[in-house]
N, C-alpha and C positions, 0 to 999 in steps of 0.2 A: 721158439716163441716168436710169433709174427710181430713185425715192427708196428708201433702205434700209427694209426691212420692220420695222415697229415691233413690239416684243415685247409680248404681252398681259400679261406679268408685271412686277412691280415690280423695281427695281434689286437687291433681295435675291437674285434669281435669279443674278446675276453672281458672287456670293461663295460659292455652293454649292461645297463642296470645298476652301475656303480654310482651314478649320480641321479638324484631325484629332481631332474630338470628335463623338460621336454626337448628343448633345443639341443642340449648336450647329448641326450640319448639318440636323437635323430642323427646328429653328427657322427656319433660312434658307429651307427649302422652303415652310413654311406662310406665312411673311411674303412670299414671292414671289407667293403665290396670293391672299392676302387683304390689304385688302378690294377691290382693283381687279378681280381676275378672278372671284372668288366671295365669297359672304358668310361662309362658314365652311370651314375646311380642317383636316384632321388627318392625321397620318402614323403608321402602325403598323408594327412589325417583328415577324416571326415569332419567338416566344420561343426555339424550338429553334435557329434561325439565330443569334440574338443571343448565346446561351449556347454556340455552337459545338458543339452536339450533332449527332447524326445527323438527317437529314431524315426525314419521315414514311415509314414502311415502304411504305404503299400509295400509289398514284398519286391516289387519291380518298378522302381521310380523311373520317370521319364528322363531324369538327369540327377546327377549328384554334385554337391559342392564340396571341394576338398582344398585344404591349405597346404602349400609346399612348406614342409618343416625343415628339410635339409636337402642339399644338392652337392654333388661333387663330380667334376669332369676331369679325368686324368689326375694329375697332381696339382691342378690349379687351385688357388685359394678361392673360397666361396665368394669373397668380395669382388673378385674379378668378373663374376657373372651377375653381380647385383643389379646392374641396369637392364640386362636382357632377361634374366630368369631370377627375379628377386625372391629370396627366402621370405616367407610370410604372405606371399600372394595367394589369394583364393581364386580357384579356377572352377568352371562349370564343365562337367563331362557328360555328354549325351549318353543315352542308353546303349547306343551302338558301339561305343568305344571299348577297347579291351579292359580299360580301368573299371568301367561300370560293370562289364560282364564278370570280371574277377570278383568284384564285391558281391554281386547278386548271386552268382553261381557258387562262390566259395572255392574256386579252383584257379590255379595259375594259368595265365594265358601266354602262349609262346607264338611269336610271329617272326617271319623272315625279314621284316622291315618295320619301320615306324608306321603306325596306322595313319590313315589319311587325315583324320581330325588333328592329330598331334603335328603332323608335317605342316599343315596349313597354319596352325597356331604358332609354331616355331618360326616359320617363314615371316609371318606378320610381325612377330616380336623382334626379329633380327635387326632391323634398322641397318646400321653400318657395321654390325658384328658379323664378319665373315666366318667366324667359328661355327655358326649355326649350320652352315653347309656341311661341315665335317661331321657334326652330330647326326645329320640326316643320312649319312652314308653308313647305314646300319645293316649288318648282316643277320643279326639275331637280336630280338627284342622280347624281354620277359617282364611280365607284370605278376607279382605275387601278392595276394591279399593279406592284410594284417587282421587276424581273427582272434576274438576274445570271447569266451563263454558263448560260443555258438553264433556270434554276430561279427560283422566286419566293422573295423574302426579306421581302416585306411589301406594303403598299399605301398609296395616298394616296386620301382621300375628300374630295370637294368638293361643296358644296351652294349653290344659289341660291334666294333667296326669290321670292315672287310679283311683286315689282317689277322683276325682271330676266328677260331672255329665257333660254330653255333653252340648254344647251351645244351648240354646233354641231360638225360633223365636224372642221373645221379646228382648233377649240379643243381637242377631245379629242386630236387628233394632237399639238398643242403640249404638252399635259400629259404625254402619253406620252414625248415627247422630254425634258421636264424630269425625269420619273421615271427615265429611263435614266441621265441624268447624276447624279441623286441616288443611285441604287443604287451606282454606282461610288464616289462620295464616301463613302457610308455603309460600304461594304466597306473602304475605306482606313482610315476612322476606327475600325472594329471591329478591324482587324488591329493598328493602332497601340495601341489600348487593351489588346489581348491581350498585345502585347510589353511594354507598360508594367507590366501586372500581373505578368508573368513576371519582369521586371527587379526590381520591388519585392520579389517573393518571394525572389529570389536575394540582393538586398542585405540584406534582413532576416535571411536565414539566415546571413549573414556577421558579424552583430553578436555580440560576445562574451558576450551574455547579461546577467544582472543583477549580475554581480560589480562592486562599487564599492569594497569594502574587505576585505582579509584581514589576518591578523596582521602588523603592521609595514608595511603598504602600503595607501595610498589611491589609487584609480584615477580618472582622467577621460579620456575619449576622444571623438573626433569625426572626421567625414570630410565632404568636399565634393567632388562630382563635377566633372569638367572641363566647360567650355563652358556653353551655355545649355540647360537642360532635360534634360541627361544624367542618368542614374540609376545606371548601373553602369560601372565602369572596371576598371583592373587592380589597384587597391589592396586590401589585406586586412589584418586585424589580429585579435589574439585575446589573451585573458587566461585562464590556466589555474591552478587550485589544484594544488599538489604536496604530497606527504607532508612531514611535519615543518614545517608552516607556511611552506613555500616557495611562491613564485609564479613562473610563467613568463609572459613578455610577448613578443609578436612583432609586428612590422610588416613587411609584404612588398609587393612590387609585381610583378605579372605584366604583360608587355608588352601594349600595345594597349588597346582598349575593346570593349565589346559582349559578346555571348553567349560567344564563344570564350575571351576573357579571364576571364569569370565562371566558366566551367567549370574552367579552370586554377586559379583562386583557390580554388574549393571543394575541388578535389582536394588542393591544397597544404595548405589549412587542416585538412582531415580527416587528412592524413598527419601533420601536426604533433601533432594531438591524440592520434593513435594512438601515435606515438613517445614523446610525453611520458608516456603511460600506462606505458611500459616502464621509466620512471625511469632512463634512461641519461644519461651525462654530456652537457653541452650541445654540445660539439664533435662527439661521436658522433651526436647527434641531427641536426645540420645536415649531417653527411657522408651519413647515410642519406637525408635529405631531398633532397640533391643527386642521389643515385642514383635515387630515385623520380622526380624531376623529369625526368631524362634519358629516361624511358620514358613521360612524360605529354605528350600533344600540347598545345602552347601554353604549356607551363611552362618550356621552355628559355629561358635568359637572365633568368628571374625573379630578383629580388633580395630579401633580407630581412635584418633585424637581430633576433637572438634574445637575450633577457636572462632570467637566472634570479636572483631575489632570495632570499637566505637571511637572514632577520632574526636568527635565533639565532646564526649564525656571523658576521654582519655583513659578508657578502660579496655582491657582485653580479658574476655571470659573464656576459660578453658574447661573442657570436660573430657576425661579419658575413659576408655573402655578397654582395659587390659593392654594398652599400647605403651611403648616407651615414651617417657616424658619429653615435652618440647624443650628446646634450648632457647635462651634469651641472651642476646648480646646488648648490654646497656651502654650508656655514655662513657663509662670508665674503660671501655675497650676490652672487657673480659666477658667470655661466654660461659654460662653455667646452666645446668638443667633446672627447670622450674619444679619446685616442690608442690605437687598437687594435693588438694585437700583429701582426695581419694583417688587411687589408681583406677578403680572400677573394674568389674569383671568383664570378660569378653562378651560380645553381642550374642544374642540367641539363647542365653541361659535363663532368661526370664527373671534376672535378679532385680531389675528395676531400681537399683540403688546407685544413683549417679549424682555426685555433688559437684557444683561449679567451683572453680578457683578463679577469683577475680583479681586481676593485677591492675594496679594504678601505674600508668605509663605517662609520666610528665615530660619526658624528653625522648627524642628519637631513639628507637631501638630496633633490633633485628630479631624477628621471631623465626624459629626453625622447626618445622614439622617434618618428620621422616619416618620411613618404615624400618622394621628391625633388621632388614638386610644390610643396613649401613653400620649396625652396631653388634652384629652377631659374629662370634669367632669361636673356633674350637680350642683356641689357645688362651683365652682370657674370659673373665666373666663380663656380663653386660654392662655393669657400672663402670668398669675400666674402659670399655669400648665407647661408652657415652662420653666419658672424660676425654678420650682420644679424639672423638669427633669434635668436641668443643675446642680442643687445642688446635686441631686442623683448621677450624673456622677462624680462630684468632690469627693463626699464621697467614692464612689466605687473605683475610681482611686487612692485615697490616700492609699487604702489597697493593692495597687500594684497587682490587679487581672490581670491575663493574658487576652488578648483581647477577646477570646471566652467566658471566664468566666464573663468578664465585660458585654458582650452583653447579656448573659443569666440573669445576675443579674438585669440589667435595664429592660428587658422584663417582669420580674416578680414583678416589683414594680409599678403597675399602680395606677393612681389616682382614677380610678373607679373600685372597687373590683368586681362589677357585670360583668365587661368585656363585655360591650354592643357593642363594635366595635373591629375589628381586630387590632392587633398590629404588626407592622413590624419595624425592626431596622437594619440599615446598618452602621457599624463603619469602618472608613478608617484611618489608621495611616499613615500620610503623612510625608515622609522624603525627603527633597530637595537633589538634586544631589550635590556632592562636586566638586568645581572647575567650 
């Protein structure tokens, strides 16, 4: 039985694609190639492809723009070349260069030395770096295109010095095979980074802005996504100024995770802002939100708790839609769930039956709105977990934590350490107006 064929590359080749990160993937490729296979290696991505723009209009552009994603020379650390050949630098390559030819023709380019354009560019970038001279003493120079679905997305460049033999046909084929794997891994990483940027933009759009304090009300809020590395889920919250020094606060939860839930969240949040601008009673606002949710894909069975604080009249009006009840910590220093007139059905069911609970708040109090991720557990019922959250608040408040610190502390004391659901918390320190 013949012995298994030995790879010409280092073990770094085996981990290409193991990380959904462009920089790490590029680093794995150049580490697979150097120093065992070649003296120096670099990987470039077309800037248009990296930025997800349209490809070049012509099949044979006069020049291409590519960004250096990774570089390795011998066993040197990339940082040692940062001043001379920085990672992240965007370069323009004319049509006559082997890089542009490889991309346009779709075939590897093999030269006996570094091309004239590259030699001139390296010489100009050298400055006081004498190592560039060693790089230019190249006996064999190879450029292999990175191709994906019939098009080029970048290229890998390898060079060998005079002490090494030229690249052989079998070696070129091996680099082409490595480049094919790398192209798929880079595409996966780019897609993931695009989704991550989109998710971050969605999450940031859901933050309630810079409101931290209004007349008679100080605010602290925070949220943590479920699982490991998740960014967006079904939770949403908002804080809105109202006429007459009033403030509206809401915490909601759309079912599920990912883009569909995020779209539902955005639509519900926008609807609440629009309805609050009409200055209608709290119960009417939730009834109209229910009607809108029934016509919004992904918003059915969403839950929320809506609160309106009026410091002048010393009242806090609460309306629930299938959501866990808020907590209230009064002047006696004890926290307890608020008994609502009606828990209300989740949004989008067309129930239309939502009743307000009006609390008279004569002394400063702390109102706590939260999502069910803070009180759901596989080992206890929700009433026990709500009581646990109330106790945790009393314990934390006894330490006189500032409001933002109190919020962070409560967010990080979940009943479910696996964090299977998003957690959102909104604290409002209510201070009635004097006189």
